[in-house]
N, C-alpha and C positions, 0 to 999 in steps of 0.2 A: 523387434529391431526395425528401425525406420529405414526404408529403402533410400538409396542415394538420390534418386530422382525426385523424391518428395521433400527433400531438404529445402528446395526453392520456395516452398510455401511459407517458410518460417523467417521471421525477422531476426530471431535469436535461436540458435540450435546448439545444444551441447550433448555430448555423449560421454558418460562416466567422468565428468569434469571433477578433478581432484587437485587439492593443494595441500602439500605437507611442508611444514617448516621444521628445519633441523633434521638430525639423523639419529639412528639407533634408539636407545632408550629415551632420549630427550625429544624425539620426533613428535610433532603436534600436527594432527590431521585437522586442518581448519575447514576444509570442504571435502566431502566424500561422495564420489560417484553421482554427481548431480546431472540429471537429464532434463533439460529445458526444451520445450517446444512452444515458442512464443510467436503467435500469429499477429497480423496487423491489429492495431487497436491500442488500448491503454490497460496495462497490467500492473498489479501490485506484487511486491516482493517483501514478504513479512517475516519477522522474527525478532526475538529479544536481542538486546545488545550482546555482541559476541557470538551470534549465531552463525556468522559466515557470510552475511550479506555483502559487506564492503569488499571482502576478499574475492567473492564471486564477480562483483562488478569490476574490480581491478584486473582480473584475468580476462574479462570480456573486452576491456578497452586496451589490453596489452601493456598495462602498467607493471604487472608482475608476471612471472613465468608460470606456465601450467605444469604441474608435476606429472599428472597422468590425464588421459582422455583428450577430447577434442572440443573446440568451440568455433562456431561460425556466426558471422553477422551477414545476413542476406547471402549466404553461401560463400562469403569471403572469410578466409581463415583469420580468427581473432588475433590481433597484434600486428597484422600486416598493414602496410600503408593503405591498401585498398579498403580494408575493413575500417581503419581509423577515419578515412574520409567519409564513411557512411554514418559515423557516430557523433552525436553531441553529448557531452558529459558534464554533469555538475557534481562535484564532490561534496561531502557533508560540510566541510569547512573551506569554502573557496578562498584562494589567496590572490590578491590583486597587486598591481603596481600603484600604490596609493598616491604617488606624485603625478599620475596621469589623470586627465579628466575622463569622464565616462565615454565621451566621443573618441578621444585619442586611443583609449584602451580597446574599444571595439574595432576601430580602423586597423590598429596594430595586429589584432588577432585575425582580422579578415585578410590582411596581407600575408600573414603566416599560413593561412588556409589556402592561399593561391589566388586571391582576388587582386586585381589591379587597384591602385589606391583610389581612383575615382569611383570604382564600383564598390569598394570597401566602405567609402564614406557614404555613398547613397544607401547601402544596406544598413549601415550603422544608424543613420538618421531615421530610417524606416522603423528599426527596432526600438530606438529611443522613444519615438512617438507612440509606438504600439504599447510600450510598457509605462507610458505616462512619465517618462524621464527626459523629455526633450528640453524642458526648462532647466534641468540640472546638467545638461550635457557639457557645459564648460566649467563645472565644479570638479575639483579633485575628488577621487573616489573616497579618500580618507574622511571626507566631510559627509558622506552618504549615511543615511540611517540603515539599520539592519535590513529593513524591508527593501530599501533602494539597492543595497548591495546584493540581495538575493535576486532581485530583478535584473541587475546588470550581469549577474552570473548566468542567468538563463539566456539573456540576450547574447552573451559571449558564446554560449554553446550552440546558438542558432546562426551565427554570423556566416558560416560556410554552407548553410542550407542542408543540414544532415537529414537522413532518412529515418534514423532511429535515435531517440533521446533517452539517455540513461540518467536517472536522478537518484542521488543518495541522500536521503533525509532532507528533502528540499524545503521543509518548513521549520527546520530546527532553529531555535533561538529567535523565532518571530512571535510577535504579539498576536492575539486573535484576529485583529483586522488584517495584519500582514499575511497571516496564514490563509485567511479566506480569499485574499487577493491573489496569492500565488496558486491556490487550488483552482480558482476560476480560470487563471491563465493556462495552467497545465491542461485543463479540460478543453480549452479552446485549441491549444496546440495539437491535441490528439486527433483533431479532425483532419489534419494534414500530414501527420507523421505518427509512427508508432512510438509509444512511451512505455518505459519499464521503470517503475518508481519504487525505490526501496524505502521502507519506513517501519517504525515500531509503533506509530500512532494509528491504530486500526480504524478509528472513527473517520479519519481523513481518507484512508484508502477506500473505505466503504462509500464515501462521497464521490470518489474519482473513478473507481475501477469496476469492471464487470468480472474479471478473472483475477485470481490471486495464487501465488506460490507461497506456501508457508515452509519455513526452514528452521531447524533447531539443531544445535551441535553439528553443523555442517551438512546435515542431511535434509532432504525434502520430506516433510511429513504429510503434506496434502497439496494437491495442484488441481484446481477446479474453479468453476464459476462461483461467485458469491451466492447466487440463488440456489445452486445445487448443494453447496455446503450447508446452507441453512435448512434445506430439506432433509439432508442426511442427519443433521443434529437437532432436529425439531424435538421439543420437549412438550409433553402434553400437560402444560401448566396453564390453568385458567385463573384470571384475576377478577375478583368480584368486589364491588364497592357499594356500600349501603349507608343508610343513616344510623345504623346500629350494628356495626361490624362485630363487636365483642359478643353481643347477645346472639346474633345470627350464626356466629361461628359454632355455638353450642348446638344449634339446630342441625347444622350440616354434619357435625360429628356423629349424629345418630342415624345418618342415612347410609344404607348399605351400598349405594352406588358411588360412594366417595372412598378413595384409597387413602389419601392424606389431605389434611386441611390445617391451615395455620394462618395467623395474622403476621404479615411481614413487618419486621422492625423498621425497615427503611420507609416504605410507603404507607404503612398502616392499613393496607387493604387485605382482603381474604385471598389467600393463594390456595387453589384447589387442584389436586391431581385426581381425576376421576377413575373409578373402575369401569364405569359404563357412561361414556360421554353422552350418548343418546338419552339415557335416563335422566342424567343431570339436566340437560337442556329442556326436556319435557316437564320435569318436576319442579324446577327452580321457580317459574312464575307462580305456581300454586303455593309453594312454601312462602314466597314473599307476601302474597295476599293474605295467607292464613295467619302470618305473624305480624301483619300490619307494618311491613318494612318497605321503605322507599329505595328503589334501585337507582344508583348513580352511574354504574357502569359494569359491563361484563364482557371480557374479551380473552382470546387466546394470546398469551404473551409471546411476542416475537423476540427471538434471541438476537442479540447484536453479534457482529463479527468478533468483537472483543470477548464476549462470553464464551463463544465457541473456541476461540483461539486459546483462552486460558484453560478450558477443559482438555483440549488436545495436548497442550504442553504439559499439563498435570499428569495425563495418562502416560505420555512418553517418558516423563521423569520417573514414574512408578515402575515402568518396564525396565529401566536401566538399573534399578536398585536390586 
């Protein structure tokens, strides 16, 4: 149990956060007893579609009610005016007033956030310049590209200078260049505020974040740093590439220090799971020389966050059966 006085160290804090839709036999538990402890920095919120990510974010911003449990933003109760003032939020599918220009839209939201018009205009122009949208400031938003709309959505979330930025699938529907641009901007923003970014694109989360929360069926399945997760799920798989992989595969099959060995269908290289790693490393150079084989590469295969996530999700699905 987290002591009350320690809540202050968290940007986002929840205790048994739960959301149930419907009643009786038709009740659906979308989020179940989630305990988040999000410290300053940039954090990923991962899960397949329908896992409960958006529902969780909507409870944190006060868009939907909490069925059970508690949630706080910097020690302010989620959903209160004080908590909302601390938050910048970008939904998965932002909606704009298309007949407004980019500058008009930002000024309008700035005034809604409590800024005087002159200050809202100054802040809007600063953000437009920062997101390379200054030249497009007098164009109606309906004429913006997908990437430009995503940038104006982020700018809109920042106009009132929030302390915590919540992003729901911020690179959805963007092309590779647009995604790279948004990822770069999010990393820049994380230097001055805390960011909690929800996504099902794990490769992007791996680029942006140090810590991740993985969720499935409304429950947290893992909450740790990416480096720790990779250490926990390390696989003793070594990849060998030579000028004669098929022939050298037969040589390795005869070695008692090899547990499993095969040629991978995707990369065409030899994949080795050793019984005795030390013996493999000591003996491999001699075997290569003995069989007149040229070495192209030999390394321990690092698992991606995507690989680990798929393994975890598969295990959890098997447990439910």
